[in-house]
Backbone as CSV, one residue per row, in Angstrom:
resi,resn,N_x,N_y,N_z,CA_x,CA_y,CA_z,C_x,C_y,C_z
1,ARG,359.886,-12.546,238.079,358.642,-12.635,237.349,357.683,-11.555,237.823
2,HIS,357.682,-11.362,239.125,356.827,-10.343,239.714,357.230,-8.963,239.184
3,ALA,358.531,-8.678,239.173,359.020,-7.395,238.692,358.694,-7.227,237.213
4,GLU,358.775,-8.274,236.490,358.467,-8.247,235.084,357.008,-7.886,234.834
5,LEU,356.132,-8.333,235.643,354.699,-8.071,235.475,354.291,-6.718,236.095
6,ILE,354.887,-6.377,237.177,354.447,-5.176,237.902,354.814,-3.897,237.147
7,GLU,356.004,-3.868,236.530,356.433,-2.620,235.875,355.514,-2.259,234.711
8,PRO,355.144,-3.166,233.795,354.217,-2.788,232.738,352.841,-2.428,233.297
9,ALA,352.417,-3.072,234.360,351.117,-2.755,234.972,351.148,-1.346,235.540
10,ARG,352.256,-1.011,236.189,352.373,0.355,236.741,352.399,1.381,235.586
11,ALA,353.112,1.100,234.531,353.170,2.010,233.387,351.770,2.189,232.781
12,GLU,351.066,1.079,232.677,349.705,1.139,232.150,348.799,1.920,233.087
13,ALA,348.974,1.741,234.381,348.176,2.471,235.374,348.476,3.963,235.292
14,ARG,349.774,4.301,235.173,350.139,5.728,235.053,349.517,6.335,233.793
15,GLU,349.557,5.612,232.713,348.978,6.099,231.450,347.472,6.248,231.583
16,THR,346.824,5.305,232.240,345.376,5.381,232.461,345.047,6.584,233.325
17,ILE,345.833,6.794,234.379,345.591,7.946,235.270,345.812,9.251,234.496
18,ARG,346.903,9.312,233.728,347.195,10.514,232.937,346.048,10.785,231.950
19,ALA,345.559,9.766,231.291,344.449,9.922,230.343,343.176,10.359,231.070
20,ALA,342.944,9.765,232.247,341.759,10.117,233.028,341.837,11.570,233.482
21,LEU,343.033,12.008,233.926,343.206,13.406,234.346,343.003,14.365,233.154
22,ALA,343.553,14.003,232.006,343.397,14.845,230.816,341.916,14.933,230.430
23,GLU,341.244,13.797,230.470,339.809,13.787,230.153,339.027,14.622,231.165
24,SER,339.401,14.501,232.447,338.731,15.282,233.494,338.938,16.770,233.266
25,ARG,340.177,17.177,232.946,340.446,18.593,232.669,339.630,19.081,231.464
26,ARG,339.570,18.267,230.425,338.797,18.629,229.241,337.330,18.816,229.585
27,ARG,336.759,17.894,230.377,335.354,18.007,230.789,335.117,19.245,231.635
28,VAL,336.059,19.531,232.545,335.917,20.728,233.395,335.964,21.984,232.524
29,ARG,336.923,22.060,231.588,337.007,23.224,230.691,335.713,23.368,229.887
30,THR,335.194,22.260,229.362,333.944,22.290,228.594,332.790,22.759,229.470
31,ALA,332.719,22.229,230.686,331.639,22.614,231.611,331.736,24.094,231.957
32,ILE,332.966,24.569,232.211,333.149,25.995,232.537,332.768,26.859,231.344
33,ALA,333.190,26.463,230.143,332.855,27.234,228.936,331.347,27.284,228.734
34,GLU,330.679,26.138,228.914,329.228,26.120,228.761,328.548,26.978,229.823
35,GLU,329.063,26.941,231.031,328.494,27.748,232.117,328.696,29.239,231.835
36,ARG,329.866,29.582,231.305,330.111,30.986,230.954,329.166,31.444,229.853
37,LYS,328.944,30.588,228.850,328.001,30.928,227.781,326.600,31.116,228.340
38,ARG,326.167,30.198,229.194,324.843,30.297,229.800,324.728,31.578,230.618
39,TYR,325.755,31.870,231.394,325.775,33.075,232.222,325.709,34.318,231.330
40,ALA,326.532,34.343,230.255,326.530,35.491,229.337,325.162,35.663,228.688
41,THR,324.521,34.560,228.336,323.184,34.624,227.736,322.177,35.186,228.732
42,GLU,322.229,34.709,229.964,321.298,35.197,230.987,321.547,36.669,231.295
43,VAL,322.818,37.050,231.423,323.148,38.451,231.693,322.690,39.321,230.522
44,GLY,322.915,38.856,229.299,322.464,39.609,228.125,320.957,39.791,228.111
45,ALA,320.238,38.733,228.464,318.776,38.821,228.498,318.313,39.807,229.563
46,VAL,318.951,39.769,230.723,318.584,40.694,231.807,318.919,42.132,231.395
47,GLU,320.095,42.325,230.783,320.465,43.677,230.343,319.509,44.180,229.266
48,ALA,319.111,43.307,228.345,318.157,43.702,227.298,316.807,44.066,227.911
49,ALA,316.356,43.277,228.879,315.083,43.575,229.554,315.167,44.900,230.302
50,LEU,316.293,45.137,230.949,316.493,46.388,231.674,316.505,47.570,230.702
51,ALA,317.202,47.412,229.582,317.233,48.484,228.580,315.831,48.753,228.037
52,THR,315.056,47.687,227.814,313.681,47.846,227.333,312.835,48.569,228.374
53,ASP,312.967,48.180,229.632,312.212,48.846,230.697,312.570,50.326,230.778
54,ARG,313.859,50.626,230.675,314.292,52.035,230.720,313.730,52.808,229.531
55,ARG,313.793,52.190,228.346,313.284,52.848,227.151,311.779,53.091,227.270
56,LEU,311.040,52.099,227.763,309.594,52.268,227.940,309.280,53.337,228.973
57,ALA,310.045,53.368,230.053,309.843,54.405,231.075,310.132,55.784,230.489
58,SER,311.166,55.870,229.680,311.510,57.134,229.030,310.404,57.564,228.077
59,GLN,309.855,56.607,227.342,308.769,56.925,226.411,307.512,57.365,227.156
60,ARG,307.194,56.684,228.257,306.019,57.094,229.054,306.225,58.506,229.602
61,HIS,307.444,58.791,230.056,307.757,60.124,230.571,307.613,61.165,229.454
62,ALA,308.111,60.832,228.256,308.022,61.751,227.124,306.566,62.012,226.755
63,VAL,305.732,60.990,226.799,304.308,61.158,226.484,303.651,62.105,227.497
64,ARG,303.952,61.894,228.792,303.394,62.804,229.813,303.895,64.226,229.600
65,LEU,305.189,64.353,229.336,305.794,65.656,229.122,305.174,66.342,227.906
66,LEU,304.990,65.595,226.825,304.391,66.164,225.620,302.934,66.557,225.835
67,GLY,302.212,65.760,226.603,300.818,66.112,226.897,300.735,67.453,227.607
68,ASP,301.578,67.629,228.614,301.612,68.913,229.335,302.085,70.038,228.415
69,ALA,303.141,69.766,227.637,303.702,70.790,226.761,302.706,71.188,225.668
70,TRP,301.974,70.206,225.144,301.003,70.491,224.084,299.920,71.437,224.587
71,HIS,299.429,71.174,225.779,298.405,72.042,226.378,298.983,73.449,226.604
72,THR,300.200,73.500,227.141,300.850,74.786,227.412,301.120,75.538,226.112
73,LEU,301.558,74.832,225.067,301.825,75.470,223.777,300.577,76.167,223.247
74,ARG,299.456,75.478,223.282,298.206,76.072,222.780,297.823,77.298,223.620
75,GLU,297.944,77.180,224.944,297.616,78.320,225.810,298.505,79.525,225.503
76,ARG,299.783,79.258,225.318,300.722,80.365,225.069,300.512,80.980,223.692
77,LEU,300.156,80.185,222.725,299.870,80.753,221.408,298.629,81.650,221.466
78,VAL,297.608,81.221,222.174,296.411,82.058,222.334,296.776,83.344,223.078
79,ALA,297.611,83.226,224.108,298.037,84.414,224.860,298.840,85.359,223.964
80,ARG,299.667,84.813,223.075,300.429,85.657,222.147,299.482,86.403,221.205
81,TRP,298.433,85.735,220.764,297.485,86.402,219.879,296.697,87.468,220.635
82,ASP,296.361,87.189,221.869,295.567,88.131,222.665,296.336,89.403,223.022
83,ASP,297.666,89.341,223.055,298.500,90.504,223.379,298.816,91.263,222.081
84,ALA,298.541,92.568,222.056,298.686,93.351,220.825,300.120,93.331,220.281
85,ALA,301.111,93.419,221.145,302.506,93.466,220.683,302.915,92.153,220.025
86,THR,302.612,91.044,220.664,302.998,89.757,220.077,302.085,89.384,218.909
87,ARG,300.862,89.892,218.924,299.968,89.668,217.779,300.562,90.366,216.549
88,ALA,301.122,91.558,216.729,301.742,92.281,215.619,302.902,91.469,215.035
89,GLN,303.693,90.826,215.895,304.784,89.968,215.416,304.221,88.791,214.625
90,TRP,303.172,88.188,215.158,302.511,87.049,214.496,302.050,87.471,213.103
91,VAL,301.337,88.611,213.041,300.794,89.090,211.776,301.928,89.365,210.792
92,THR,302.968,90.064,211.239,304.085,90.397,210.355,304.753,89.139,209.811
93,ALA,305.058,88.207,210.688,305.750,86.980,210.268,304.926,86.189,209.258
94,HIS,303.642,86.066,209.508,302.827,85.229,208.626,302.365,85.963,207.366
95,LEU,302.270,87.275,207.417,302.021,88.005,206.173,303.252,87.923,205.276
96,ASP,304.452,87.955,205.880,305.685,87.754,205.089,305.639,86.397,204.388
97,ARG,305.255,85.356,205.136,305.126,84.019,204.538,304.098,84.026,203.416
98,ALA,302.962,84.673,203.656,301.891,84.701,202.665,302.346,85.417,201.393
99,LEU,303.081,86.512,201.547,303.555,87.249,200.380,304.488,86.396,199.522
100,LYS,305.216,85.482,200.152,306.133,84.610,199.411,305.416,83.397,198.828
101,ALA,304.362,82.934,199.492,303.770,81.643,199.129,302.416,81.723,198.429
102,VAL,301.648,82.740,198.718,300.272,82.797,198.189,300.249,83.683,196.941
103,PRO,299.761,83.140,195.832,299.717,83.954,194.599,298.722,85.107,194.725
104,ARG,298.993,86.132,193.956,298.099,87.296,193.943,297.017,87.031,192.893
105,HIS,295.875,86.614,193.390,294.728,86.270,192.541,294.031,87.568,192.163
106,GLU,293.419,87.608,190.968,292.755,88.851,190.529,291.631,89.274,191.465
107,SER,291.055,88.327,192.172,289.996,88.689,193.121,290.572,89.125,194.462
108,GLY,291.905,89.154,194.566,292.550,89.615,195.799,292.610,88.511,196.841
109,TRP,292.870,88.934,198.048,292.993,88.001,199.176,291.820,88.167,200.121
110,GLN,291.327,87.053,200.598,290.325,87.025,201.666,291.083,86.607,202.923
111,ILE,291.011,87.401,203.977,291.704,87.067,205.222,290.657,86.851,206.311
112,GLU,290.532,85.585,206.709,289.632,85.223,207.808,290.465,85.302,209.083
113,HIS,289.928,85.951,210.114,290.746,86.194,211.306,289.939,86.081,212.593
114,HIS,290.687,85.966,213.692,290.080,85.990,215.025,289.583,87.408,215.295
115,PRO,288.464,87.547,215.989,287.890,88.873,216.233,288.791,89.838,217.016
116,ALA,289.826,89.360,217.708,290.683,90.262,218.480,291.557,91.144,217.584
117,TRP,291.694,90.811,216.324,292.509,91.622,215.421,291.754,92.927,215.171
118,SER,292.268,94.018,215.727,291.535,95.290,215.720,291.491,95.915,214.333
119,GLU,290.561,96.860,214.180,290.397,97.564,212.903,291.672,98.301,212.531
120,ASP,292.294,98.986,213.502,293.539,99.723,213.218,294.641,98.780,212.728
121,GLU,294.743,97.624,213.356,295.760,96.652,212.947,295.474,96.120,211.547
122,ARG,294.204,95.918,211.246,293.838,95.435,209.910,294.110,96.498,208.850
123,VAL,293.896,97.770,209.191,294.182,98.865,208.254,295.680,98.882,207.933
124,GLN,296.506,98.702,208.952,297.964,98.667,208.734,298.338,97.485,207.835
125,ALA,297.735,96.337,208.101,298.022,95.148,207.294,297.567,95.360,205.853
126,ARG,296.384,95.953,205.672,295.862,96.204,204.317,296.811,97.140,203.560
127,GLU,297.287,98.179,204.225,298.198,99.130,203.590,299.508,98.443,203.196
128,ARG,300.037,97.636,204.087,301.270,96.916,203.789,301.076,96.005,202.580
129,LEU,299.957,95.287,202.552,299.682,94.388,201.431,299.492,95.172,200.128
130,ARG,298.861,96.350,200.209,298.677,97.190,199.012,300.035,97.600,198.451
131,VAL,300.956,98.010,199.339,302.302,98.401,198.924,303.018,97.217,198.257
132,ASP,302.760,96.014,198.746,303.383,94.815,198.182,302.609,94.252,196.991
133,GLY,301.592,94.965,196.521,300.903,94.576,195.304,299.714,93.654,195.482
134,VAL,299.202,93.525,196.681,298.042,92.660,196.905,296.809,93.536,197.092
135,THR,295.931,93.522,196.087,294.663,94.248,196.190,293.623,93.455,195.413
136,PRO,292.411,93.501,195.753,291.878,93.980,197.031,292.107,92.955,198.143
137,VAL,291.950,93.425,199.369,292.067,92.552,200.540,290.787,92.717,201.345
138,GLN,290.127,91.598,201.596,288.902,91.595,202.397,289.180,90.879,203.714
139,PHE,288.755,91.453,204.817,288.915,90.844,206.135,287.565,90.353,206.618
140,GLU,287.579,89.208,207.261,286.344,88.654,207.809,286.640,88.026,209.176
141,ALA,286.032,88.595,210.219,286.186,88.021,211.559,285.417,86.708,211.611
142,THR,286.073,85.666,212.114,285.466,84.333,212.165,285.538,83.818,213.591
143,ALA,284.397,83.578,214.196,284.351,83.144,215.592,284.993,81.771,215.800
144,GLY,285.039,80.954,214.775,285.600,79.610,214.905,287.117,79.583,214.961
145,ILE,287.757,80.713,214.750,289.222,80.782,214.812,289.623,81.154,216.228
146,ALA,290.411,80.286,216.879,290.813,80.514,218.272,291.882,81.593,218.380
147,ALA,292.720,81.722,217.359,293.767,82.739,217.315,294.327,82.737,215.903
148,GLY,294.838,83.908,215.468,295.490,83.977,214.178,294.571,84.324,213.028
149,PHE,295.048,84.010,211.809,294.291,84.334,210.608,294.632,83.332,209.509
150,ARG,293.792,83.360,208.485,293.951,82.461,207.342,293.828,83.306,206.076
151,VAL,294.816,83.194,205.174,294.800,83.929,203.916,294.294,82.986,202.824
152,VAL,293.274,83.431,202.088,292.715,82.624,201.001,292.817,83.440,199.717
153,SER,293.388,82.802,198.684,293.487,83.434,197.372,293.182,82.365,196.340
154,GLY,291.988,82.417,195.775,291.574,81.364,194.852,291.488,80.045,195.610
155,HIS,292.242,79.042,195.150,292.256,77.745,195.826,293.454,77.607,196.766
156,ASN,294.193,78.665,196.936,295.385,78.647,197.789,295.057,79.187,199.166
157,VAL,295.601,78.513,200.187,295.336,78.913,201.571,296.642,78.869,202.354
158,LEU,296.905,79.939,203.095,297.990,79.925,204.073,297.308,80.034,205.431
159,ASP,297.436,78.983,206.216,296.717,78.907,207.490,297.643,79.275,208.643
160,ALA,297.507,80.507,209.127,298.284,80.984,210.268,297.387,81.088,211.498
161,THR,296.338,80.237,211.518,295.492,80.171,212.708,296.165,79.242,213.712
162,LEU,295.668,79.232,214.929,296.200,78.321,215.943,296.130,76.889,215.432
163,GLU,294.986,76.501,214.884,294.821,75.129,214.402,295.757,74.828,213.235
164,GLY,295.964,75.797,212.366,296.867,75.598,211.241,298.317,75.458,211.684
165,LEU,298.701,76.251,212.681,300.086,76.208,213.152,300.408,74.920,213.901
166,VAL,299.416,74.321,214.544,299.677,73.088,215.308,299.128,71.847,214.602
167,ALA,298.805,71.980,213.312,298.198,70.867,212.587,299.126,69.661,212.470
168,ASP,300.411,69.883,212.269,301.347,68.762,212.125,301.884,68.404,213.509
169,ARG,301.059,67.736,214.274,301.384,67.432,215.667,302.643,66.576,215.785
170,THR,302.829,65.635,214.898,304.002,64.757,214.978,305.287,65.563,214.855
171,GLN,305.340,66.451,213.887,306.537,67.267,213.705,306.743,68.189,214.911
172,LEU,305.684,68.796,215.378,305.804,69.695,216.528,306.237,68.946,217.786
173,GLU,305.702,67.751,217.980,306.101,66.972,219.150,307.576,66.592,219.067
174,GLY,308.059,66.305,217.882,309.486,66.032,217.716,310.327,67.234,218.095
175,ARG,309.899,68.405,217.658,310.625,69.633,218.016,310.522,69.911,219.518
176,LEU,309.324,69.714,220.064,309.156,69.927,221.503,310.060,68.992,222.300
177,LEU,310.107,67.720,221.902,310.982,66.769,222.603,312.437,67.197,222.534
178,HIS,312.835,67.713,221.380,314.214,68.179,221.235,314.505,69.289,222.245
179,HIS,313.564,70.218,222.381,313.767,71.338,223.303,313.539,70.941,224.758
180,LEU,312.695,69.952,224.988,312.388,69.535,226.348,313.300,68.429,226.850
181,GLU,314.141,67.854,225.996,314.998,66.718,226.383,315.851,67.016,227.623
182,PRO,316.501,68.193,227.730,317.253,68.454,228.972,316.362,68.415,230.211
183,VAL,315.137,68.885,230.084,314.191,68.849,231.201,313.837,67.396,231.513
184,ALA,313.600,66.607,230.474,313.220,65.205,230.656,314.350,64.434,231.326
185,VAL,315.599,64.704,230.935,316.740,64.000,231.527,316.873,64.352,232.998
186,SER,316.734,65.637,233.349,316.867,66.024,234.756,315.703,65.482,235.576
187,ASP,314.493,65.439,235.002,313.341,64.861,235.706,313.554,63.377,235.972
188,ARG,314.084,62.630,234.973,314.349,61.193,235.156,315.399,60.976,236.218
189,ALA,316.441,61.824,236.219,317.509,61.660,237.214,316.969,61.888,238.625
190,GLU,316.092,62.891,238.774,315.495,63.149,240.083,314.602,61.994,240.518
191,THR,313.834,61.454,239.563,312.949,60.328,239.866,313.760,59.101,240.272
192,GLU,314.830,58.820,239.530,315.658,57.648,239.850,316.385,57.826,241.173
193,ALA,316.765,59.064,241.506,317.448,59.330,242.761,316.506,59.132,243.954
194,ALA,315.234,59.467,243.744,314.248,59.330,244.820,313.953,57.881,245.013
């Protein structure tokens, strides 16, 4: 009788233990999976915060770099205008643009310019414009122009003054960043190494 009762009890106990072990394994797997998800979420959040911090640091560096570059750009443009050889290049390049873009008005062209543009240089420019069919041409020195010149024909204006050349600051800053990016990367690497 004892053997008759004990064997089914043992079988039931083994089945209960097997079920309990299976349930325990399932709970452990679920707990591990949930912990991995939590860990992945936390790691993702930390990585996102780190990426944001790096991006903000890069942007702050770019702003400082652009501030310095913007000041230097203006200084160098004024220096180019002040030097006769580079001023001649400036005049040639922008008169070429004006000849393509500014219509020849019957009243001719009015050219407002920085006082450093000498009489001899203006005579050469006037002759070149005459050969290209632009007459009359009037020159007027304007103290408010920091460098360069402005061509006016009727309601049309080609602004090759310092202010006109740097008027689209957003576009220029984009170009400056493109050219300064290798400098910015090496500066960041040095800063991070220190």
